[in-house]
C-alpha positions in Angstrom: 3.0 -53.5 -77.4 6.5 -53.6 -78.9 5.5 -51.1 -81.5 4.1 -48.7 -78.9 7.3 -49.0 -76.9 9.4 -48.4 -79.9 7.5 -45.2 -80.8 7.9 -43.9 -77.3 11.7 -44.5 -77.3 12.1 -42.8 -80.7 10.0 -39.9 -79.4 12.3 -39.6 -76.3 15.4 -39.6 -78.6 14.0 -36.9 -80.9 12.9 -34.8 -77.9 16.4 -35.0 -76.5 17.8 -33.8 -79.8 15.4 -30.9 -79.9 16.2 -29.9 -76.3 19.9 -29.7 -77.2 19.2 -27.7 -80.3 17.0 -25.3 -78.4 19.6 -24.3 -75.8 19.9 -20.5 -76.3 23.2 -18.8 -76.9 24.4 -16.1 -74.6 27.1 -13.4 -74.8 29.8 -13.3 -72.2 32.7 -10.9 -71.6 36.1 -12.6 -72.1 39.3 -11.0 -70.7 41.8 -10.0 -73.4 44.2 -7.8 -71.5 44.8 -7.0 -67.8 47.0 -4.9 -65.5 45.9 -5.7 -62.0 46.0 -3.1 -59.2 48.9 -3.1 -56.7 47.3 -0.4 -54.5 50.5 1.7 -54.2 49.0 5.1 -55.0 47.1 7.2 -57.5 47.9 9.4 -60.5 45.6 12.3 -61.1 43.2 12.2 -64.0 40.3 14.6 -63.7 37.9 17.0 -65.5 37.1 19.6 -62.8 33.5 20.6 -63.1 34.1 23.5 -60.7 36.2 25.5 -63.2 39.7 24.0 -63.8 38.5 21.8 -66.6 40.6 18.8 -67.7 43.7 19.8 -65.7 45.0 16.2 -65.3 44.9 13.3 -67.7 46.6 10.0 -67.3 47.2 7.3 -70.0 48.6 3.8 -70.2 49.6 1.7 -73.2 48.6 -1.8 -74.3 48.7 -4.1 -77.3 46.8 -7.2 -78.1 48.1 -10.5 -79.6 45.2 -10.8 -82.0 42.8 -8.4 -83.7 39.9 -7.8 -81.2 36.9 -5.6 -80.7 37.2 -4.3 -77.2 33.6 -4.1 -75.8 34.2 -3.5 -72.0 36.8 -1.6 -70.0 37.4 -1.9 -66.3 39.7 0.3 -64.2 40.7 1.0 -60.6 41.1 4.4 -59.1 40.2 6.5 -56.1 40.1 9.7 -54.2 42.7 11.8 -52.4 43.2 15.4 -51.3 41.0 14.7 -49.4 40.4 10.9 -49.2 36.6 11.3 -49.5 34.1 10.0 -52.0 33.2 12.5 -54.7 30.1 12.6 -57.0 31.3 11.6 -60.5 28.8 12.8 -63.1 30.4 11.2 -66.2 33.5 9.5 -67.7 35.6 10.2 -70.7 37.2 7.0 -72.0 39.6 7.5 -74.9 41.8 5.3 -77.1 44.8 6.9 -78.6 47.4 6.0 -81.2 51.1 5.6 -80.2 53.5 8.4 -81.1 57.1 7.4 -80.5 56.4 5.9 -77.1 53.8 8.4 -75.9 50.1 9.0 -76.6 49.4 10.3 -80.1 46.2 11.3 -81.8 42.8 10.4 -80.4 41.4 7.4 -82.3 38.0 6.9 -80.6 36.4 8.2 -77.4 33.3 7.4 -75.3 31.5 9.7 -72.9 29.6 7.7 -70.3 27.0 9.3 -68.0 27.1 8.3 -64.3 29.9 7.0 -62.1 30.8 3.9 -64.0 29.3 1.5 -61.4 31.7 2.7 -58.8 32.3 -0.2 -56.4 34.6 0.0 -53.4 37.6 -2.4 -53.3 40.0 -1.4 -50.5 42.3 1.4 -49.3 45.7 1.6 -50.9 49.0 1.8 -49.1 48.5 5.6 -48.6 45.0 5.1 -47.2 43.3 6.3 -50.4 39.9 4.5 -51.0 40.1 2.6 -54.3 37.1 1.6 -56.4 36.3 -0.5 -59.5 34.7 1.1 -62.5 33.2 -0.6 -65.6 31.8 0.7 -68.9 30.9 -0.7 -72.3 32.8 0.5 -75.4 33.3 -0.6 -79.0 36.9 -0.2 -80.1 38.4 -2.3 -82.9 42.1 -3.0 -82.0 44.5 -4.4 -84.5 46.9 -7.2 -83.7 50.3 -6.2 -82.2 49.6 -2.5 -82.4 50.4 -0.3 -79.4 47.5 1.9 -78.2 47.0 4.2 -75.2 44.0 4.2 -72.9 42.9 7.2 -70.9 40.1 7.5 -68.3 39.0 10.8 -67.0 36.1 11.5 -64.6 34.1 14.7 -64.5 34.0 15.6 -60.8 34.3 18.9 -59.0 37.6 19.5 -57.1 38.0 18.8 -54.2 38.5 15.9 -53.9 41.0 14.8 -56.6 40.5 11.5 -58.4 43.5 9.4 -59.4 44.0 6.3 -61.5 45.3 3.4 -59.4 48.8 1.9 -60.0 49.7 -1.6 -61.3 52.9 -3.7 -61.5 51.9 -5.9 -64.5 52.5 -3.7 -67.6 55.7 -2.5 -69.2 56.6 -0.2 -66.3 55.6 3.2 -67.7 52.5 5.3 -68.3 51.9 9.0 -69.2 50.4 12.0 -67.6 49.5 15.5 -68.6 49.2 17.8 -65.5 48.3 21.5 -65.9 49.7 21.4 -69.4 53.0 19.6 -68.6 53.3 16.1 -70.1 55.7 13.3 -69.2 56.1 9.6 -68.4 55.3 8.3 -65.0 57.2 5.4 -63.5 54.2 3.1 -62.9 51.7 1.1 -64.8 48.0 1.9 -64.3 45.3 -0.6 -63.4 42.8 -1.6 -66.1 41.4 -4.6 -67.9 40.0 -5.0 -71.4 37.3 -7.5 -72.5 35.6 -8.7 -75.7 32.2 -10.1 -76.1 32.0 -13.8 -77.0 28.9 -15.7 -77.8 28.7 -19.2 -76.2 26.1 -21.9 -76.0 25.5 -22.5 -79.7 27.0 -25.8 -80.9 29.2 -25.6 -84.1 27.6 -27.0 -87.3 30.0 -30.0 -87.2 28.9 -30.8 -83.7 25.3 -30.6 -84.6 25.8 -33.0 -87.5 27.6 -35.5 -85.2 24.8 -35.1 -82.6 22.1 -35.7 -85.2 23.9 -38.7 -86.6 24.4 -40.2 -83.1 20.8 -39.8 -82.2 19.7 -41.4 -85.5 22.0 -44.3 -84.8 20.6 -44.8 -81.3 17.1 -44.7 -82.7 18.1 -47.4 -85.3 19.7 -49.6 -82.6 16.5 -49.4 -80.5 14.4 -50.3 -83.6 16.6 -53.3 -84.4 16.6 -54.5 -80.8 12.9 -54.3 -80.5 12.4 -56.0 -83.9 14.7 -58.9 -82.8 
């Protein structure tokens, strides 16, 4: 009877260990940079599918404390002139080098079909409807290096689309509007994420776990043999 109980308890202990080891890992998005929206207005950024082309493009700068591969970008923007929802067919998302405090050469770009998961947030202080947009990218950012991000929807004018403002950056951004470029006195709202795999125990933790379970099994064996 004691031997049968001992075998059952050992089986329970080993089963518990296997269940822990069998927990699957999963990839989650971890925030690495954020400029939250303040809903104080919009700055034009648009590729007009009706004939004007990319007549407006806005940019904002960022730098990361450690080298990171950015895998997701979110941004906030909306419609004005008029304040009506427009059909976005695609997005241009570009990462640029820094050139003496303004956007430099294009480093990498992504063209995304669709409206970027357009999700209504709220109206800003001017009554413009603001939306959240999200897309996946794959941009390797070096530590402490200044980059510029630009997001431009392809949408027929009217309406105009604009990038929403923020108060949590360095207080400046950049815009090219009908060929004229210059700084704008506001940050723009966006967030950057990286992919991080969680759920898989580290090798050291697995070793400690296995040792602990073996110790428990030994204690059970000794107790039953007493």
